[in-house]
C-alpha positions in Angstrom: 6.1 45.6 110.0 3.8 47.7 112.1 2.2 46.3 115.3 -0.9 47.4 117.1 -0.6 46.6 120.8 -3.5 46.6 123.1 -2.5 47.3 126.7 -5.6 45.5 128.0 -4.0 42.2 126.9 -2.0 42.4 130.1 -5.1 42.5 132.3 -5.8 38.7 132.2 -8.1 39.0 129.1 -8.6 36.3 126.6 -6.2 37.2 123.8 -5.9 35.9 120.3 -3.4 37.5 117.9 -3.8 37.9 114.1 -1.3 38.1 111.3 -2.9 40.4 108.7 -1.3 41.1 105.3 -1.0 44.8 104.4 -3.8 47.2 105.1 -7.5 47.1 104.0 -10.1 45.9 106.5 -8.0 45.5 109.6 -10.3 47.8 111.5 -12.8 44.9 111.6 -10.7 43.5 114.5 -11.0 46.4 116.9 -14.7 46.6 116.0 -15.2 43.0 117.1 -13.0 43.6 120.1 -15.3 46.4 121.2 -18.4 44.4 120.4 -17.3 41.4 122.5 -15.7 43.2 125.4 -13.2 41.5 127.7 -11.0 40.2 125.0 -7.8 41.4 123.3 -7.3 41.0 119.5 -3.9 42.5 118.6 -3.0 42.6 114.9 0.4 42.3 113.4 0.6 43.6 109.8 2.7 41.2 107.7 4.8 42.0 104.6 2.9 42.2 101.3 5.4 42.6 98.5 2.6 42.7 95.9 -1.0 43.4 96.6 -2.6 40.9 94.1 -5.2 38.1 94.3 -2.9 36.1 92.0 -1.5 32.7 92.8 2.2 33.6 92.7 1.7 36.7 94.8 -0.5 34.8 97.3 2.2 32.1 97.7 4.7 34.9 98.6 2.3 36.6 101.0 1.8 33.4 102.9 5.4 32.3 102.8 7.1 30.8 105.9 9.6 33.7 106.2 6.9 36.3 106.2 4.6 34.5 108.7 7.5 33.5 110.9 8.5 37.1 111.5 4.9 38.1 112.4 4.3 35.1 114.6 7.4 35.9 116.7 6.0 39.4 117.2 2.8 37.8 118.5 4.8 35.5 120.8 6.5 38.6 122.3 3.0 40.1 123.0 1.9 37.0 125.0 -1.1 36.0 123.0 -2.9 32.7 123.8 -3.6 31.8 120.1 -2.5 33.0 116.7 -4.4 33.1 113.4 -3.0 33.8 109.9 -5.9 36.1 108.8 -5.8 35.6 105.1 -8.1 33.2 103.3 -6.5 33.2 99.9 -3.0 33.3 101.3 -3.8 30.0 103.1 -6.0 27.9 100.8 -3.8 28.6 97.8 -1.3 26.2 99.4 -3.8 23.4 99.3 -4.9 21.4 102.4 -1.6 19.9 103.3 0.4 23.0 102.6 -2.0 25.1 104.7 -1.5 22.6 107.6 2.2 23.0 107.3 1.8 26.8 107.2 -0.2 26.7 110.5 2.3 24.4 112.1 5.0 26.9 111.3 3.0 29.8 112.8 2.3 27.8 115.9 5.9 26.9 116.4 7.1 30.5 115.9 4.3 31.9 118.1 4.5 29.2 120.8 0.7 28.9 121.0 -2.1 27.0 119.2 -2.6 28.4 115.7 -4.9 28.3 112.7 -5.7 30.2 109.5 -8.8 31.8 108.0 -9.3 28.9 105.6 -9.4 26.4 108.4 -11.6 28.8 110.4 -14.2 28.6 107.6 -14.2 24.8 107.8 -14.5 24.7 111.6 -17.2 27.4 111.7 -19.2 25.5 109.1 -18.8 22.3 111.1 -19.8 24.1 114.3 -23.1 25.2 112.7 -23.7 21.8 111.1 -23.4 23.3 107.6 -22.4 21.0 104.7 -23.7 22.9 101.6 -22.7 26.5 101.0 -22.8 29.3 98.5 -19.6 31.4 98.1 -19.7 35.2 97.4 -16.0 35.8 96.5 -14.4 39.1 95.7 -11.5 37.2 94.0 -10.9 36.3 90.4 -12.4 33.0 89.5 -9.1 31.0 89.3 -8.3 31.9 92.9 -11.9 31.3 94.1 -11.9 27.8 92.6 -9.0 26.9 94.9 -11.2 27.7 97.9 -13.9 25.4 96.4 -11.3 22.6 96.3 -10.2 23.4 99.8 -13.7 23.1 101.2 -14.3 20.0 99.2 -11.4 18.3 100.9 -13.3 18.9 104.2 -16.6 17.5 102.8 -18.3 20.9 102.3 -20.2 21.1 99.0 -20.2 24.4 97.2 -23.6 24.7 95.4 -23.0 28.1 94.0 -19.8 30.2 93.4 -19.8 33.9 92.4 -16.7 35.9 91.8 -16.4 39.7 91.6 -12.9 39.5 90.0 -11.2 42.2 92.1 -7.4 41.8 92.0 -6.2 44.0 94.9 -7.0 43.9 98.6 -6.9 47.7 98.6 -9.8 47.9 96.2 -11.8 45.3 98.1 -11.4 47.3 101.3 -13.2 50.3 99.7 -16.5 48.4 99.3 -19.1 49.8 101.6 -22.2 48.6 103.4 -24.7 48.8 100.5 -22.3 47.1 98.1 -21.5 44.3 100.5 -25.2 43.6 101.4 -26.2 43.6 97.8 -23.3 41.4 96.7 -23.9 38.7 99.3 -27.7 38.7 99.0 -27.5 38.4 95.2 -25.2 35.4 95.4 -27.1 33.3 97.9 -28.6 30.0 96.6 -31.7 28.2 97.8 -29.8 24.9 98.3 -27.1 26.6 100.4 -27.3 26.3 104.2 -25.0 29.2 104.6 -23.2 31.9 102.5 -19.4 32.2 102.8 -17.6 35.5 102.1 -13.9 34.6 102.1 -11.8 37.8 101.8 -10.3 39.3 105.0 -9.8 42.5 102.9 -13.6 43.0 102.9 -15.3 44.9 105.7 -18.2 42.9 107.0 -18.3 42.7 110.8 -20.5 45.8 111.3 -23.2 44.3 109.1 -23.3 40.6 110.0 -26.8 40.6 111.4 -28.0 42.6 108.4 -26.4 40.1 106.1 -28.1 37.2 107.8 -31.4 39.0 107.8 -31.1 39.5 104.1 -30.3 35.9 103.4 -32.3 34.2 106.2 -29.4 31.9 106.9 -25.9 32.0 108.5 -23.4 34.2 106.7 -19.7 33.4 107.5 -17.2 36.1 106.7 -13.5 36.0 106.8 -12.7 38.4 109.6 -15.6 37.1 111.7 -14.5 33.4 111.4 -10.9 34.4 112.0 -11.7 36.0 115.4 -14.1 33.1 116.3 -11.3 30.6 115.5 -8.7 32.5 117.5 -10.9 32.9 120.5 -12.0 29.3 120.2 -8.3 28.1 120.4 -7.5 30.6 123.2 -10.4 29.6 125.3 -9.8 25.9 125.3 -12.3 23.1 125.6 -14.8 25.2 127.5 -15.4 27.3 124.4 -16.9 30.8 124.4 -20.2 31.9 125.8 -22.9 32.9 123.2 -22.7 36.6 122.1 -25.2 38.6 120.0 -24.5 41.1 117.2 -21.9 39.1 115.3 -24.0 36.6 113.4 -25.3 33.2 114.2 -21.7 31.9 114.6 -21.1 33.9 117.7 -24.7 33.3 119.0 -23.9 29.6 119.4 -21.5 28.2 122.1 -18.1 28.1 120.4 -17.1 24.6 121.4 -14.4 22.8 119.5 -16.1 21.1 116.5 -15.6 17.3 116.2 -12.7 16.7 114.0 -11.6 20.3 114.0 -9.2 21.1 111.2 -5.7 22.5 111.9 -5.8 21.6 115.6 -3.0 24.2 116.4 -0.1 22.0 117.5 2.6 24.0 119.2 5.9 23.5 120.9 
């Protein structure tokens, strides 16, 4: 396990730590850190025995032993919140399983915790969004589990598109033009927002462009993961609005009513 430590975390900055499986689009996190300024977003790379968007592999990637090791690393770094930054490696466990997963991370890290799947739910609620289109890089059988997860939270998926990419490594190679075209092509007129659920996909440098293309909020995995982590770390006061990272960050990041995965910790 390799850890990126940001010394600025020791300068009274707001800090949220992230458990990230393997290596693909982890550079989105320092990009957001630079864009926001005054925050620390350390990343711990967790074990990925097999890089595959396949249910059995995802259950292993998000296993309690793997996440527990990473969460204890974050605890030693003194973060104020922890996020399991893997959408498919959380929703594949179902709603109740994903809650237990977050509780385990919170206990091991000693701070409030969440996951990218719950971050999507809370971000949608914060923006008042109930109908979405999904532009997924996953195979369809995996993406359908995300649809079911959102449905549990009362979020209706009006359109689902799947690119069918099996490995995170391949997803991480997609560039700006491919990402913009993919998301724009898979919007739907009935959707209030477009969700792009893979943390292996680079998106944070193009969030405003994505929203300009679609004319609506675009919520992407690494974006909502950071928003969720900083929301938990900042407490009830929330975060001040920031530009350049999509509509989600342009709104005050107050805790949504009925927030999922409240981040219990001991």
